[in-house]
C-alpha positions in Angstrom: -46.9 65.1 -24.3 -49.8 65.4 -26.8 -48.9 61.7 -28.2 -49.3 60.5 -24.6 -52.5 61.6 -24.1 -53.7 60.3 -27.4 -52.6 57.0 -26.5 -54.2 57.0 -23.3 -57.3 58.3 -25.0 -57.4 55.4 -26.9 -56.7 53.0 -24.1 -59.4 54.5 -21.7 -62.4 56.0 -23.4 -62.9 58.2 -20.3 -59.6 60.1 -20.7 -61.2 62.5 -23.0 -63.5 63.7 -20.4 -60.7 64.1 -17.8 -58.7 65.8 -20.0 -61.3 68.5 -20.9 -61.7 68.6 -17.1 -58.2 69.2 -16.6 -58.1 72.0 -19.1 -61.5 73.6 -18.3 -60.9 73.9 -14.5 -56.9 74.2 -14.5 -56.2 70.8 -12.7 -53.3 68.9 -13.6 -54.4 65.5 -15.0 -52.2 63.8 -12.3 -54.1 65.6 -9.5 -57.4 64.1 -10.2 -57.2 61.4 -7.7 -57.2 60.7 -4.2 -54.3 62.0 -2.4 -52.2 58.9 -1.5 -50.0 60.4 1.1 -53.0 61.7 2.9 -54.6 58.2 2.7 -51.2 56.3 4.0 -51.3 58.8 7.0 -54.7 57.8 8.1 -55.4 54.4 6.8 -54.0 51.2 8.2 -55.0 47.4 7.8 -53.1 44.3 6.8 -53.9 42.3 3.4 -54.6 45.1 1.3 -54.9 43.6 -2.3 -53.2 44.6 -5.4 -56.7 45.4 -7.2 -57.3 48.0 -4.5 -53.9 49.5 -4.7 -53.7 49.6 -8.4 -57.3 51.5 -8.9 -57.9 53.5 -5.6 -55.1 56.2 -6.8 -55.8 55.8 -10.3 -59.3 56.9 -11.0 -58.8 57.1 -15.0 -58.2 53.4 -15.0 -61.2 52.2 -13.1 -63.9 52.2 -15.8 -61.7 50.3 -18.3 -60.4 47.9 -15.8 -63.8 47.2 -14.0 -65.3 46.6 -17.4 -62.6 44.4 -18.7 -62.5 42.4 -15.5 -66.4 41.9 -15.5 -66.4 41.0 -19.5 -63.5 38.3 -18.7 -65.7 36.7 -15.8 -68.8 36.8 -18.3 -67.0 35.5 -21.4 -65.8 32.4 -19.4 -69.1 31.7 -17.5 -69.3 28.3 -18.6 -65.8 27.6 -17.8 -65.0 25.8 -14.2 -61.2 26.6 -14.4 -61.8 30.2 -15.1 -64.3 30.4 -12.3 -61.9 28.8 -10.0 -58.8 30.7 -11.0 -60.4 34.4 -11.2 -61.3 35.1 -7.8 -57.8 33.5 -6.5 -56.1 35.9 -8.9 -58.0 38.9 -7.3 -56.8 38.1 -3.7 -53.3 37.8 -5.1 -53.2 33.9 -5.1 -53.4 33.0 -8.6 -51.9 30.2 -9.9 -51.5 30.0 -13.8 -52.2 26.3 -14.2 -52.3 25.2 -18.0 -50.3 28.1 -18.9 -48.3 26.0 -21.5 -50.7 22.9 -21.6 -53.7 21.9 -19.7 -52.8 18.6 -17.8 -56.1 16.9 -18.8 -55.2 16.7 -22.7 -52.4 14.4 -22.4 -54.3 12.2 -19.9 -57.1 11.9 -22.3 -54.7 10.7 -25.0 -53.3 8.2 -22.7 -56.6 6.5 -21.9 -57.0 5.4 -25.4 -54.3 2.7 -24.7 -55.6 1.9 -21.2 -58.0 -0.7 -19.9 -60.7 1.8 -18.8 -62.3 -0.4 -16.1 -59.2 -1.5 -14.7 -57.8 2.3 -14.5 -61.1 3.0 -13.0 -60.8 0.4 -10.1 -57.2 1.4 -9.5 -58.4 5.1 -8.9 -61.0 3.7 -6.3 -58.3 1.9 -4.4 -56.5 5.2 -3.8 -59.3 6.4 -1.9 -60.0 3.0 -0.1 -63.0 2.4 -2.0 -64.5 -1.0 -0.5 -65.9 -2.2 -4.0 -64.8 -2.8 -7.5 -67.2 -2.6 -10.7 -67.3 -4.2 -14.3 -70.2 -3.3 -15.8 -70.0 0.4 -17.0 -70.2 1.9 -20.6 -67.2 3.4 -22.0 -68.7 7.0 -22.1 -69.7 7.0 -18.3 -66.5 5.4 -17.6 -64.4 8.0 -19.3 -66.4 10.7 -17.4 -65.9 8.9 -13.9 -62.1 8.3 -14.5 -61.6 11.9 -15.6 -63.3 13.0 -12.3 -62.0 10.4 -10.2 -58.1 11.7 -11.5 -58.8 15.2 -10.7 -60.0 13.9 -7.3 -56.6 12.1 -6.7 -54.7 14.9 -7.5 -56.3 17.0 -5.1 -56.6 14.7 -2.4 -52.9 13.6 -2.9 -51.5 17.0 -1.8 -54.5 18.7 0.3 -53.0 17.2 3.4 -50.5 20.0 3.6 -53.2 22.6 3.3 -54.4 24.5 6.4 -52.9 22.0 8.7 -52.6 24.9 11.3 -56.4 25.6 11.0 -58.1 23.4 13.4 -62.0 22.4 13.7 -62.1 24.5 16.8 -60.8 27.7 14.7 -63.5 26.9 12.1 -66.2 26.5 14.8 -65.3 29.7 16.5 -65.1 31.7 13.0 -68.5 30.2 12.0 -70.1 31.1 15.4 -68.5 34.5 15.5 -69.8 35.4 12.1 -73.2 34.0 12.9 -73.6 36.1 16.1 -71.6 39.2 15.0 -68.4 38.6 16.7 -69.5 36.8 19.8 -67.5 33.8 20.9 -65.5 33.9 17.8 -62.0 34.3 17.1 -60.1 37.8 18.0 -58.6 40.0 15.1 -55.0 39.1 16.2 -56.0 35.3 15.8 -57.3 35.4 12.5 -54.5 37.5 11.4 -52.0 34.8 12.4 -54.3 32.1 10.8 -54.1 34.1 7.4 -50.6 34.8 7.7 -49.9 31.2 8.1 -52.0 30.0 5.3 -50.3 29.1 1.8 -53.6 30.1 -0.3 -51.7 29.2 -3.5 -51.8 25.3 -2.5 -55.6 25.5 -2.6 -55.5 27.8 -5.5 -53.5 25.3 -7.4 -55.2 22.3 -6.4 -58.6 23.6 -7.1 -57.6 24.4 -10.7 -56.0 21.1 -11.3 -59.4 19.6 -10.1 -61.4 21.9 -12.3 -59.6 20.9 -15.6 -60.4 17.4 -15.0 -64.0 17.9 -13.6 -64.9 20.1 -16.6 -63.7 17.3 -19.2 -65.5 14.6 -17.1 -68.6 16.5 -17.4 -68.7 16.9 -21.1 -68.6 13.0 -21.0 -71.1 12.8 -18.6 -73.5 14.8 -20.8 -73.4 12.0 -23.5 -73.3 9.1 -21.4 -76.4 6.4 -20.9 -76.9 5.8 -17.5 -78.2 2.2 -16.9 -76.5 1.4 -13.6 -76.3 3.0 -10.1 -74.1 2.3 -7.2 -72.9 3.5 -3.9 -69.1 3.3 -2.7 -67.9 3.9 0.8 -64.3 5.6 0.7 -62.3 7.3 3.6 -63.0 10.6 2.1 -66.9 10.3 1.9 -69.3 8.4 -0.4 -69.4 8.0 -4.1 -72.9 7.9 -5.4 -74.0 7.3 -9.0 -77.6 7.8 -8.9 -80.6 7.2 -10.9 -83.8 8.6 -12.4 -85.9 8.5 -9.3 -86.5 11.5 -7.1 -83.9 10.9 -4.3 -83.2 12.5 -0.8 -79.6 13.1 0.2 -78.9 13.8 3.9 -76.1 15.7 5.1 -72.4 14.6 3.7 -69.9 13.3 4.0 -70.1 12.6 0.2 -66.9 12.8 -2.1 -68.9 12.6 -5.2 -72.5 12.3 -6.1 -73.5 12.1 -9.9 -77.4 12.0 -10.5 -78.5 11.8 -14.1 -82.0 12.9 -13.4 -85.1 13.2 -11.2 -86.4 16.0 -8.9 -83.9 15.3 -5.9 -83.3 17.1 -2.5 -80.0 17.7 -1.2 -78.6 18.6 2.4 -75.4 20.6 2.3 -74.6 19.3 -1.3 -71.1 19.9 -2.6 -69.9 21.2 1.1 -66.5 20.4 2.4 -65.3 20.7 6.1 -62.0 20.0 7.9 -62.3 16.5 7.9 -63.7 16.0 4.6 -62.0 18.6 2.2 -63.5 17.9 -0.9 -67.0 17.4 -2.1 -68.6 17.4 -5.5 -72.0 17.2 -6.6 -73.3 16.8 -10.5 -77.0 16.8 -11.0 -77.7 16.6 -15.0 -81.4 17.1 -14.9 -84.6 17.8 -12.7 -86.2 20.6 -10.6 -83.9 19.9 -7.5 -83.8 21.5 -4.0 -80.6 22.2 -2.3 -80.8 22.9 1.3 -78.0 24.2 3.7 -74.4 24.8 2.6 -74.6 24.0 -0.9 -71.4 24.6 -3.0 -69.6 25.6 0.0 -65.7 25.3 0.6 -64.6 25.3 4.3 -60.8 24.3 4.5 -61.1 22.8 1.1 -63.2 22.7 -1.9 -66.9 22.5 -2.4 -68.5 22.3 -5.8 -72.2 22.0 -7.0 -73.0 21.7 -10.8 -76.6 21.7 -11.7 -77.1 21.4 -15.7 -80.9 21.7 -16.2 -84.1 22.4 -14.2 -85.8 24.9 -12.2 -84.0 24.8 -9.0 -84.2 26.0 -5.4 -81.4 26.9 -3.2 -82.0 27.4 0.3 -79.8 28.2 3.2 -79.6 30.0 6.7 -76.1 31.0 6.4 -73.0 30.1 4.5 -74.8 28.7 1.5 -74.9 28.8 -2.5 -70.9 29.5 -3.2 -69.3 30.3 -0.2 -65.6 29.7 0.5 -64.0 30.1 4.1 -60.3 29.2 4.0 -61.2 27.2 0.9 -63.2 27.9 -2.2 -66.8 26.9 -2.9 -68.4 27.0 -6.6 -72.0 26.6 -7.9 -72.6 26.4 -11.5 -76.2 26.4 -12.7 -76.6 26.0 -16.6 -80.2 26.8 -17.0 -83.5 27.0 -15.3 -85.5 29.6 -13.5 -84.0 29.4 -10.2 -84.4 30.7 -6.6 -81.7 31.6 -4.2 -82.5 32.3 -0.9 -79.9 33.0 2.0 -79.9 34.7 5.1 -76.4 35.8 4.9 -72.9 34.6 3.8 -73.7 33.1 0.5 -74.7 33.5 -3.2 -71.0 34.2 -4.2 -69.4 34.9 -0.8 -65.4 34.8 0.1 -64.3 35.2 3.5 -60.4 34.3 3.7 -61.2 32.3 0.6 -63.1 32.5 -2.5 -66.8 31.8 -3.4 -68.5 31.7 -6.8 -72.1 31.3 -8.0 -72.5 31.5 -11.7 -75.9 31.2 -13.3 -76.0 31.0 -16.8 -79.6 31.0 -18.2 -82.8 31.8 -16.6 -85.0 34.5 -15.0 -83.5 34.0 -11.5 -84.4 35.3 -8.2 -82.0 36.2 -5.6 -83.0 37.1 -1.9 -80.7 37.4 1.4 -80.3 40.1 4.2 -76.6 40.4 4.7 -73.3 39.7 3.1 -74.7 38.2 -0.1 -74.9 38.3 -3.9 -71.1 39.0 -4.6 -69.4 39.7 -1.1 -65.8 39.7 -0.4 -64.3 40.0 3.2 -60.8 40.0 4.5 -58.5 38.1 2.2 -61.5 37.0 0.2 -63.4 37.2 -3.2 -67.1 36.5 -3.7 -68.7 36.6 -7.1 -72.3 36.2 -8.2 -72.5 35.8 -12.1 -75.8 35.7 -14.2 -75.1 35.4 -17.8 -78.4 36.3 -18.9 -82.5 36.4 -17.8 -84.7 39.0 -16.3 -83.4 38.9 -12.6 -84.2 40.0 -9.2 -81.6 40.8 -6.7 -83.1 41.4 -3.1 -80.9 42.2 -0.1 -84.2 42.5 2.1 -84.9 45.6 3.8 -88.6 45.1 4.7 -87.8 43.3 7.9 -85.0 44.7 10.1 -82.8 42.0 11.0 -79.4 43.6 10.9 -79.9 47.4 11.6 -77.5 49.6 10.3 -75.5 52.2 12.1 -76.3 54.9 10.0 -80.2 54.2 10.0 -81.7 51.8 12.4 -84.8 51.8 10.1 -82.7 49.8 7.7 -80.5 46.7 7.3 -77.0 46.6 6.8 -77.0 44.9 3.7 -73.2 44.5 2.4 -74.8 43.0 -1.0 -74.8 43.1 -4.6 -71.0 43.8 -5.1 -69.6 44.7 -1.9 -66.0 44.6 -0.4 -65.9 44.8 3.2 -62.9 44.9 5.6 -62.5 45.2 9.6 -62.1 48.7 11.2 -60.6 48.3 14.6 -60.0 51.7 15.7 -62.5 51.4 18.5 -61.8 47.7 19.6 -58.2 46.1 19.5 -56.5 48.0 16.7 -55.9 45.0 14.4 -57.7 46.2 11.4 -57.8 44.1 8.5 -58.3 45.2 4.9 -61.2 44.2 2.9 -61.7 42.0 0.0 -63.2 41.9 -3.2 -66.9 41.6 -4.4 -68.5 41.3 -7.8 -71.9 41.0 -9.1 -71.9 40.8 -13.0 -75.0 40.6 -15.0 -74.7 39.8 -18.7 -78.4 40.9 -20.0 -81.8 41.0 -19.1 -84.3 43.6 -17.4 -83.2 43.3 -13.9 -84.1 44.7 -10.4 -81.7 45.4 -7.6 -82.7 46.5 -4.3 -80.7 46.8 -0.9 -80.7 48.5 2.5 -77.4 50.2 3.6 -74.1 49.2 2.0 -74.8 47.5 -1.7 -74.7 47.7 -5.5 -71.0 48.3 -6.1 -70.2 49.3 -2.7 -67.0 49.0 -0.2 -65.7 49.8 3.2 -62.1 49.8 5.0 -59.9 49.1 1.9 -62.3 46.8 0.3 -63.4 46.8 -3.4 -66.9 46.4 -4.5 -68.0 46.1 -8.1 -71.5 45.9 -10.0 -71.3 45.4 -13.6 -74.6 45.0 -15.6 -74.0 45.0 -19.4 -77.7 45.0 -21.0 -81.2 45.7 -20.0 -83.7 48.3 -18.8 -82.7 47.8 -15.0 -83.9 49.3 -11.8 -81.7 50.1 -8.6 -83.0 51.1 -5.2 -81.0 51.6 -2.3 -80.8 53.6 0.8 -77.4 54.6 1.9 -73.8 54.0 0.5 -74.9 52.5 -2.6 -74.8 52.5 -6.3 -71.1 53.2 -6.6 -70.2 54.3 -3.2 -67.3 54.1 -0.9 -67.0 54.5 2.8 -63.6 54.9 4.9 -60.7 54.0 2.6 -62.6 52.1 0.2 -63.4 51.5 -3.7 -67.1 51.1 -4.8 -67.9 51.0 -8.5 -71.3 50.6 -10.3 -71.1 50.2 -14.0 -74.3 50.0 -16.3 -73.3 49.5 -20.0 -76.9 50.0 -21.6 -80.5 50.4 -21.2 -83.0 52.8 -20.2 -82.6 52.5 -16.3 -83.8 53.9 -13.0 -81.5 54.6 -10.1 -83.2 55.4 -6.9 -81.4 56.1 -3.5 -83.2 57.5 -0.5 -81.1 59.1 2.2 -77.3 59.4 1.5 -74.1 58.5 -0.3 -75.0 57.3 -3.8 -74.4 57.1 -7.5 -70.9 58.1 -7.4 -69.8 59.2 -4.1 -66.7 58.7 -2.0 -66.5 59.5 1.9 -63.4 59.5 4.1 -60.5 58.6 1.4 -62.8 56.5 -0.4 -63.4 56.6 -4.3 -67.0 56.1 -5.4 -67.6 55.6 -9.0 -70.6 55.5 -11.1 -70.6 54.8 -15.1 -73.6 54.5 -17.4 -72.5 54.2 -21.1 -75.8 54.4 -23.0 -79.6 54.7 -22.3 -82.4 57.2 -21.1 -82.1 57.0 -17.6 -83.9 58.4 -14.4 -82.0 59.4 -11.1 -83.6 60.0 -7.9 -80.4 61.1 -5.9 -80.1 62.4 -2.1 -77.6 64.3 -0.4 -73.9 63.4 -1.3 -74.6 62.1 -4.8 -73.9 62.0 -8.3 -70.0 62.7 -8.2 -69.9 63.9 -4.5 -66.5 63.9 -2.4 -66.9 64.1 1.3 -64.1 64.3 4.2 -61.1 63.8 1.7 -63.0 61.2 -0.4 -63.7 61.5 -4.3 -66.7 60.9 -6.1 -67.1 60.5 -9.8 -70.4 60.2 -12.0 -70.0 59.8 -15.7 -73.1 59.5 -17.9 -71.7 59.0 -21.7 -75.0 59.3 -23.7 -78.8 59.4 -23.5 -81.7 61.9 -22.4 -81.5 61.9 -18.7 -83.2 63.2 -15.8 -81.7 64.1 -12.5 -84.1 64.7 -9.3 -81.8 66.0 -6.5 -82.1 66.7 -2.8 -79.6 67.9 -0.6 -76.7 70.4 -0.8 -73.8 67.9 -1.9 -74.7 66.7 -5.2 -74.1 67.1 -9.1 -70.2 67.4 -8.7 -69.4 69.1 -5.3 -67.0 68.3 -2.7 -67.0 69.0 0.9 -64.0 68.4 3.4 -66.1 69.1 6.3 -64.8 70.3 9.7 -62.2 72.7 8.8 -59.0 73.8 11.0 -56.6 70.6 10.7 -54.1 68.5 8.4 -57.3 67.5 6.4 -57.7 70.9 5.1 -54.6 70.6 3.1 -55.6 67.0 1.5 -57.8 66.8 -1.7 -61.5 66.2 -1.7 -62.9 66.0 -5.2 -66.4 65.9 -6.8 -66.9 65.1 -10.2 -70.1 65.2 -12.5 -70.2 64.5 -16.1 -73.1 64.2 -18.6 -72.1 63.7 -22.2 -74.6 63.5 -25.2 -78.3 64.1 -24.8 -81.1 66.3 -23.6 -81.2 66.1 -20.0 -83.4 67.4 -17.3 -82.1 68.7 -13.7 -84.0 69.8 -11.0 -81.4 72.0 -9.8 -81.4 75.5 -11.6 -77.5 75.8 -11.7 -77.1 72.9 -13.8 -78.5 72.2 -17.1 -77.5 71.1 -20.8 -74.3 72.3 -22.1 -73.4 74.0 -19.1 -70.4 74.0 -16.9 -70.6 74.7 -13.0 -68.3 75.1 -10.2 -70.1 74.9 -7.0 -68.4 76.3 -3.9 -68.0 73.8 -1.0 -71.1 73.9 1.5 -68.8 75.2 4.5 -66.5 78.1 4.8 -63.5 79.0 4.5 -63.5 77.6 1.1 -60.5 75.8 0.4 -58.1 75.2 -2.7 -58.3 71.4 -1.9 -61.9 71.3 -2.4 -62.5 70.6 -6.0 -66.0 70.8 -7.3 -66.6 70.0 -10.9 -70.0 69.7 -13.2 -70.3 69.6 -16.6 -72.8 68.9 -19.3 -71.3 68.5 -22.8 
C-alpha cells in the first residue's frame, strides 16, 4: 500500500497534500471526492463526455490532467492538425489520422515526378473550375496543389456529412440562440439531430484537410506572388489576391489566398449548409475581419492570418466557432483585437471552435458565450501563446442579466462548459460541453460577470489555465474555478504574483450542488479578495478545493462559508447522507488571513454553518 501511494505521489504532485489530509482528518483517501451514487440519483442529461466522467469523481487527478491538457494545446499551438484534432477528441469524436504516417508526406514525394501545372489543372476540374492556368511559379504551385488536394479529399466525402440536418434546422438553431430560445428547435429535436450525426466523419475529414493545408502554407510563405486570378467553382470562388488593399464581400468563397495589403473581409472562412468548406489565408497586412470569420456551420471554416495588427469584429457566431462542424482561426503574430457579442472567440456548439493567437498583446471582448465556450456536444478553445492580453466579458452594460444578480451579466466565458437543464421545461436535459482558455505567458487581465474563468454548469467542464505572468482576475459569481449543478470548473495559474477578486458568491475553488470547483496556484505572492462560498467551499453536496503551493499570500474574506468549509444547507432528507466537502490548502510561504481562526502553520476544522452538524459535511483547512 505504501508503494502504491508513493507511485501516486510521483504521478500527481498534489497527492502528498491529500495523503496528509487523509491522515490528519482521518478521512480515507478514496472518500475525498464527490459522491458518485448520490450524483447519479439527482443528475441526468444525455451526451455526457468522457473527460467529465473521468475527472468529476477523481479530484486527485484534476490538476495534473488539466495541466497536461493545457500544455499539450500550448506546445502544439502552431499545428493546424493538432488544433483540429484536440477539440474533437474532447467530445469523444477524435480520429487519429496520421497515427502511422501522415498522408501528406507520400503525396509530396510523388509530386517530384509530376507535371505540376497539369496536376494543378486536374485538381481544378474536380471542383468544376471554369479556367486553366499556365504561368505560376513552382513554389506557389506546390502550395496551391497541396491545399487543393486537401480540399479534394474533404469535398469528396463531405456529401455524407449531416445530410439529416436541413438549412431550416440551422436557421432555427441560430435564431433560437440569438433570441434566447425563441422560435428555435426544441430540446428533443436537437437531441435527435445530435444522435443521428456521425461526428467522426467531419473529425476525420477536417484532420485530412489540415495536414495538406499546413504543408501548403509552408510553401506559400516562400512563394513569389507575381500573378493574381479568380476562379469560379461549384463550391465557391477561388481567389489568388495581390498586394493591394482589397474588400471581400460575403461568401461563397472556397479559397482565398492573399499575399499582402490591408484587406477587409466579410464572413472570411465561413462555411454553411450549401457550401461546406471555406478557407482564407492572409499572409501580411493589418486586416479587418467582419462577421462570421473562421466559422464552421455544417462543415469546416478556416481563417489563417500570418502577420499584422488585425481586427476581428462580429455580432454573433464569429472568430472560431463550430456549429455541427468545425471553425478555426489561427493568427500568427500582431497586436490584435477580437470583439464579438456572443458565441465566438473559440466556441463549440454541437461541434468544435478554436481561436489560436500565437504572438502579440491582444484584446478580447464579448458579452456572453465567448473566449473558450463549450455547449452540448461541443468544445471551444481560446489559446493565446504569449503577450500581455486582456480578456473582457463585459459587465459594464447589462445585456444578458443573470438570474443570480440582475445587476450583472451571465457571461459564460473564459473557459466555461455549459449544458441544458430542462427540469423546469420539457425535461430533456443535455450535458454540457468543454470550454478551454489557455494562456502561455504575459501579464494578463481577466474580467467577467456571472459564470466564467474556469467554470461550468450542468455536466459541463470548464478550464482556465494561465502558465506565466503577473495576472489579474475579476469576477462576480460562479468564477475562478467554480461549478454549479453537477459540473466541473477548474482554474490553474502556474506562476506569477496574481490578484484574484470576486465580489458576491461562489469563487476560487467552490462547488455547488454535486459540482467540483477547483482552484490551484503553483507559485507567486498572490492576493485574494474572496466572497462567501470561496477558497475551497462545498455547498449542497458539492465539493470545493483550493490549493496554493507556495508564495506569500493574502486572503481577505467575507461571508461564513470560506477557507475550507462545507454546507449541505437544508437538513432533513436524503442529502444528509451524501458527502459535502470543503478543502483549503496553503503550502509554503508567510501568509496573511483576515479570519482569526486561520493562520500560518495551522490546521482548522470549521463546523458547518447550520445545525445539526453531520458526519457527511467535511470541513478541512490547513496551512503547512
